[in-house]
C-alpha positions in Angstrom: 17.4 -30.9 -7.8 14.8 -28.5 -6.1 12.3 -26.8 -8.3 12.1 -23.2 -7.0 10.3 -20.0 -7.8 12.7 -17.3 -9.3 11.7 -13.7 -9.2 13.5 -10.4 -9.9 14.9 -8.8 -6.7 12.3 -6.0 -6.9 9.3 -8.4 -7.3 7.9 -7.8 -3.8 8.2 -4.0 -4.3 6.1 -4.1 -7.5 3.5 -6.6 -6.2 3.0 -5.0 -2.7 -0.8 -4.8 -2.5 -0.5 -1.9 0.0 0.8 0.3 -2.8 -2.1 1.5 -5.0 0.2 2.1 -7.9 0.7 -1.6 -8.2 -3.0 -2.3 -8.7 -2.9 -2.9 -12.4 0.7 -4.1 -12.8 0.9 -7.4 -14.6 3.5 -10.2 -14.5 3.9 -13.5 -16.3 4.5 -16.9 -14.8 6.7 -19.3 -16.8 6.9 -23.0 -16.1 10.4 -23.7 -17.3 12.5 -26.9 -17.2 14.3 -25.6 -14.1 12.0 -23.4 -12.2 8.8 -21.4 -12.0 10.0 -18.0 -13.3 8.2 -14.7 -12.8 8.8 -11.7 -15.1 7.4 -8.3 -15.8 6.5 -7.3 -19.4 8.1 -4.0 -20.5 4.9 -2.5 -21.9 4.3 -1.1 -18.4 5.8 2.3 -17.5 6.4 1.5 -13.8 8.5 -1.6 -14.7 10.7 0.4 -17.1 11.2 3.2 -14.5 12.1 0.6 -11.9 14.7 -0.9 -14.2 16.1 2.6 -14.8 16.6 3.0 -11.1 18.6 -0.3 -10.9 22.2 0.9 -11.4 23.7 -2.4 -10.1 23.4 -5.6 -12.0 19.9 -7.0 -11.7 19.7 -9.9 -9.3 17.1 -12.6 -8.8 15.7 -14.3 -5.7 15.2 -18.1 -5.5 12.4 -19.2 -3.2 11.4 -22.9 -2.5 8.0 -24.0 -3.6 5.7 -25.7 -1.1 6.1 -29.4 -1.4 2.6 -30.1 -2.8 3.1 -27.4 -5.5 6.7 -28.4 -6.2 5.7 -31.9 -7.3 3.2 -30.6 -9.8 5.5 -28.0 -11.4 8.5 -30.3 -11.3 6.5 -32.9 -13.2 5.7 -30.3 -15.9 9.3 -29.3 -16.1 10.4 -33.0 -16.4 7.8 -33.5 -19.2 9.3 -30.6 -21.1 12.8 -32.1 -20.8 11.6 -35.5 -21.9 10.1 -34.0 -25.0 13.1 -31.8 -25.7 16.2 -33.4 -24.1 18.4 -30.5 -24.9 16.5 -28.5 -22.2 18.3 -30.5 -19.5 21.0 -27.8 -20.1 18.4 -25.0 -19.8 19.6 -23.7 -16.5 23.4 -23.9 -17.2 22.8 -22.1 -20.6 20.7 -19.4 -18.8 23.4 -19.0 -16.2 26.0 -18.5 -18.9 23.7 -16.1 -20.8 23.2 -14.0 -17.7 26.9 -14.1 -16.7 28.0 -12.8 -20.1 25.2 -10.2 -20.5 26.0 -8.7 -17.1 29.8 -8.7 -17.4 30.6 -5.0 -17.1 34.2 -5.5 -18.0 32.9 -5.2 -21.6 30.7 -2.8 -23.5 27.2 -4.1 -24.1 27.9 -4.5 -27.8 30.9 -6.7 -26.9 28.8 -8.7 -24.5 26.5 -9.6 -27.4 29.7 -10.8 -29.2 30.4 -13.1 -26.2 26.9 -14.4 -26.5 27.3 -14.8 -30.2 30.4 -17.0 -29.6 28.8 -19.0 -26.8 25.6 -19.8 -28.7 27.3 -20.5 -31.9 29.8 -22.9 -30.2 27.0 -24.7 -28.3 25.0 -25.0 -31.6 28.1 -26.6 -33.2 28.4 -29.1 -30.3 24.7 -30.0 -30.7 25.1 -30.6 -34.4 28.3 -32.6 -33.8 27.4 -34.8 -30.8 30.2 -37.3 -31.3 33.1 -35.5 -33.1 35.6 -38.3 -32.5 33.2 -41.1 -33.4 33.6 -42.8 -30.0 30.0 -43.6 -29.4 28.8 -47.1 -30.1 25.1 -46.4 -29.6 22.6 -43.5 -29.2 22.9 -43.6 -25.4 26.7 -43.1 -25.5 26.3 -40.4 -28.1 23.8 -38.5 -25.9 26.2 -38.8 -22.9 29.1 -37.4 -25.0 26.9 -34.5 -26.1 25.8 -33.7 -22.6 29.4 -33.8 -21.4 30.6 -31.5 -24.2 27.9 -28.9 -23.7 28.4 -28.7 -19.9 32.2 -28.8 -20.4 32.1 -25.8 -22.7 29.7 -23.9 -20.5 31.7 -24.5 -17.3 34.9 -23.6 -19.0 33.5 -20.2 -20.0 32.1 -19.6 -16.6 35.5 -20.4 -15.0 37.5 -18.1 -17.4 39.2 -15.2 -15.7 38.2 -13.0 -18.6 37.0 -13.3 -22.2 39.4 -11.0 -23.9 40.6 -13.7 -26.2 37.1 -14.2 -27.6 36.8 -10.6 -28.5 40.3 -10.3 -29.8 40.5 -13.6 -31.7 37.1 -14.2 -33.2 35.9 -10.6 -33.7 39.1 -8.7 -34.5 38.1 -7.9 -38.0 34.5 -7.0 -37.3 33.6 -3.3 -38.2 30.4 -1.5 -37.7 28.1 -0.9 -40.6 25.7 1.9 -39.6 23.4 1.8 -42.7 22.9 -2.0 -42.2 22.1 -1.5 -38.5 19.6 1.3 -39.1 17.9 -0.4 -42.0 17.6 -3.7 -40.1 16.3 -2.0 -37.0 13.6 0.0 -38.9 12.7 -3.2 -40.8 11.9 -4.9 -37.5 10.0 -1.9 -36.2 7.8 -1.9 -39.3 6.6 -5.4 -38.5 4.8 -4.0 -35.4 1.0 -3.7 -35.8 -0.1 -0.1 -35.9 -1.4 1.3 -32.5 -1.3 4.9 -31.3 2.0 4.2 -29.5 3.8 2.3 -32.3 2.6 4.8 -34.9 4.1 7.7 -32.9 7.2 5.7 -32.3 7.9 4.9 -35.9 6.9 8.3 -37.2 9.3 10.2 -34.9 12.1 7.6 -35.5 11.8 8.0 -39.3 11.6 11.8 -39.0 14.8 12.0 -36.9 16.5 9.5 -39.2 15.7 11.5 -42.3 13.3 9.0 -43.8 10.6 10.6 -45.9 7.0 9.8 -44.8 5.8 6.6 -46.5 9.2 5.6 -47.8 10.0 1.9 -47.7 13.7 2.5 -47.4 16.1 5.3 -46.6 19.1 7.1 -48.0 22.1 6.8 -45.7 23.1 10.3 -44.5 26.6 9.9 -43.2 26.7 13.2 -41.3 23.2 12.8 -39.8 23.4 9.2 -38.8 26.9 9.6 -37.3 25.5 12.4 -35.1 22.6 10.1 -34.1 25.0 7.3 -33.2 27.4 9.6 -31.4 24.5 11.0 -29.4 23.4 7.5 -28.4 26.9 6.5 -27.4 27.4 9.6 -25.3 24.1 9.2 -23.5 23.5 5.4 -23.2 26.6 3.4 -24.1 28.3 1.6 -21.2 32.1 2.3 -21.2 34.0 -0.3 -19.3 36.8 0.8 -17.0 40.1 -1.1 -17.3 41.5 -2.7 -14.2 43.4 -0.2 -12.1 41.8 2.8 -13.7 39.4 5.2 -12.0 36.2 6.0 -13.9 35.8 9.6 -14.9 32.8 11.1 -13.2 30.8 14.1 -14.2 28.5 15.2 -11.4 26.3 17.1 -13.9 25.8 14.1 -16.1 23.0 11.6 -15.4 24.4 8.0 -15.7 22.2 6.1 -18.1 24.9 3.6 -19.2 23.1 0.7 -17.5 19.6 1.3 -18.9 20.0 -0.9 -22.0 21.6 -3.7 -20.0 18.6 -3.9 -17.7 16.2 -3.9 -20.6 18.0 -6.8 -22.3 18.2 -8.8 -19.0 14.5 -8.4 -18.7 14.0 -9.8 -22.2 16.1 -12.8 -21.3 13.6 -13.7 -18.6 10.3 -12.6 -20.3 11.3 -14.6 -23.5 12.7 -17.5 -21.6 16.1 -17.5 -23.2 18.2 -19.4 -24.1 15.2 -21.0 -25.9 12.5 -18.4 -26.6 11.3 -20.9 -29.1 12.4 -24.5 -28.6 11.0 -25.5 -32.0 14.0 -23.7 -33.7 17.7 -24.3 -32.9 19.7 -22.4 -30.4 21.5 -20.2 -32.9 18.3 -19.0 -34.4 17.2 -18.0 -30.9 20.3 -15.9 -30.7 19.6 -14.3 -34.1 16.3 -13.1 -32.6 17.9 -11.8 -29.5 20.6 -9.9 -31.4 18.2 -8.5 -33.9 16.0 -7.4 -31.0 19.0 -5.7 -29.4 19.8 -3.8 -32.6 16.2 -2.7 -33.1 16.1 -1.4 -29.6 19.3 0.6 -30.1 17.8 2.1 -33.4 14.6 3.0 -31.7 16.2 4.6 -28.7 18.9 6.4 -30.6 16.7 7.8 -33.4 13.7 8.7 -31.2 15.7 10.4 -28.5 18.1 12.3 -30.8 18.0 15.9 -29.8 15.6 15.3 -27.0 15.4 17.6 -23.9 13.6 14.9 -21.9 15.6 11.7 -22.6 14.4 9.8 -19.6 10.7 10.3 -20.3 11.3 9.5 -24.0 13.3 6.4 -23.0 10.2 5.1 -21.0 8.0 5.8 -24.0 10.3 4.1 -26.5 10.6 0.9 -24.4 6.9 0.6 -23.6 5.9 1.3 -27.2 8.5 -1.1 -28.5 7.4 -3.9 -26.2 3.7 -3.2 -27.0 4.5 -3.5 -30.7 6.5 -6.7 -30.2 3.8 -8.3 -28.2 1.1 -7.3 -30.7 2.7 -9.2 -33.6 0.4 -11.9 -34.8 2.1 -15.2 -35.0 5.6 -15.9 -33.8 7.9 -12.8 -33.8 11.0 -15.0 -33.4 10.3 -17.0 -36.5 9.4 -13.8 -38.4 12.7 -12.2 -37.5 14.8 -15.3 -38.2 13.1 -15.9 -41.6 13.6 -12.3 -42.6 17.3 -12.4 -41.6 17.8 -15.8 -43.3 16.1 -14.6 -46.5 18.4 -11.6 -46.6 21.4 -14.0 -46.0 22.3 -12.0 -42.9 21.9 -14.6 -40.2 25.5 -16.0 -39.9 27.6 -15.2 -36.9 29.7 -12.6 -38.8 26.6 -10.7 -39.9 25.2 -10.9 -36.4 28.5 -9.6 -35.0 28.4 -6.6 -37.3 24.8 -5.9 -36.4 25.7 -5.9 -32.6 28.0 -2.9 -33.0 26.3 -1.0 -35.8 
């Protein structure tokens, strides 16, 4: 299999040396098991603004490496897979992740449900490599595991739709707004204090009715419902059923794709499906889902009542990413340990968090 370079479709635009605005723009280069991947951190205003302009689903460009470079990078990729054999499925897992996260037949909350189902199922397959006890040795067991993982992934990719997943596995899931806000603010409070993160948290707490210096908050049903409703009205993606025509308001700015583009960017900057290969696949999803909820809390609370929501959105995302990248140690492990300690890391709790 070729070992290509993968870049976001707007990579050339943001790295064009002829544009002086690109002078200090930074990107990261990731040597993954399947490719050399380029990604832009979200602590840069220009990157966030560019994503806000991207109404269509974000696409990526695949470019061949020069033969002499390909051999070097492919060798590094092969060494990663040899150390962690599960990563032979890295690309197919990433393809499924992107396919589900960008499926605009569903709200973004429900797309997180689809990822919940996919990651939990693959984790179960990994933990049960030979469910019918057919393997006679480790080699056969590994072959069965590989076959079952790829079989599940390809079956999901081939499905005409995923309505049965939403309706069967998450039918009884209801939002829990106090849980969502508390969990989101808990994550935000792990960010080291900088000028940006201090401003971010101060205004979020003020708008959410949390007294200065308080470690917790009192749920205010009226206030927090208004905050959530305001977010839903301004940012939530509302899928249009087949055969229906979407209602268009010429005076309303369409921001329904902003959060999708931010989450897609995190898939690449954090190298999902395995942001941390030293922990299992499900724990990687717990981090992704907790990140998604914290972003929603940050955006909804900070921008509540704003007269400049686009400018405020840029600030929230850049400050959030600055805080996330400033955490000493491993943010994924910190989040997973916190959720596990609170006994809120199973797939049901994560499903509630996605829609809260």
